[in-house]
FIBATOR-832224 format. One line per 2 residues: for each residue x, y, z of C-alpha. Coordinates in pm, whole numbers, m for minus. Layout:
<recs>
X:Y:Z ~ ...
</recs>
This chain:
<recs>
m1236:m951:m448 ~ m1424:m647:m582
m1602:m601:m249 ~ m1270:m613:m68
m1126:m348:m303 ~ m1425:m121:m246
m1400:m164:129 ~ m1025:m101:127
m1063:211:m88 ~ m1337:341:140
m1118:281:443 ~ m825:449:268
m1043:753:196 ~ m1151:769:559
m786:735:657 ~ m698:1056:473
m925:1240:716 ~ m767:1084:1023
m488:1336:1065 ~ m256:1178:1317
m492:884:1372 ~ m422:518:1316
m292:441:971 ~ m490:181:784
m208:101:543 ~ 103:m42:704
411:82:521 ~ 616:m136:756
445:m449:623 ~ 522:m335:268
886:m265:360 ~ 918:m605:529
790:m782:216 ~ 1018:m574:m5
1320:m655:208 ~ 1237:m1027:226
1211:m1036:m152 ~ 1541:m845:m177
1413:m573:m408 ~ 1428:m194:m405
1143:56:m430 ~ 1258:120:m787
1219:m249:m876 ~ 877:m264:m709
776:47:m901 ~ 898:m93:m1231
708:m420:m1180 ~ 384:m278:m1037
346:62:m1201 ~ 330:231:m860
565:533:m885 ~ 853:554:m637
728:900:m538 ~ 397:741:m436
580:485:m222 ~ 774:770:m58
454:961:13 ~ 303:652:177
615:613:389 ~ 592:976:502
220:940:570 ~ 129:1217:325
m119:1005:131 ~ m330:698:185
m288:442:m92 ~ m570:381:m338
m707:30:m367 ~ m576:m28:m720
m220:44:m608 ~ m254:m184:m305
m393:m452:m533 ~ m87:m418:m761
146:m458:m463 ~ m54:m753:m329
m35:m928:m667 ~ 338:m860:m694
416:m995:m347 ~ 159:m1276:m358
m45:m1158:m58 ~ m398:m1031:m9
m473:m660:12 ~ m588:m716:369
m230:m808:454 ~ m133:m440:426
m396:m320:672 ~ m301:m244:1029
</recs>
C-alpha cells in the first residue's frame, strides 16, 4: 500500500507539469462514485477531510490530488487508489 501511495504521489506530481496533457486523476470516476452513493461534495468533504474547494480545483484541473487525499477518498468509497487513475 505504501509503495502504491508513493507511486501515485509521484505520478500526481508529474501530472502537475503536464499542462494540457493526460490527467492521471479521473474526476469523472470520482463523480460517478459520488453519484452512485447519492452524496454531495459537501458530504464527501465532511467524511474524508478533503475540502470542497479542493474537490472543485480537481474538477477544474487546477491541481493534481495528493496521494493522502486520494487515499481518503478510496477508503470512503471502498475502492483502491488505482481506481481513480486514468
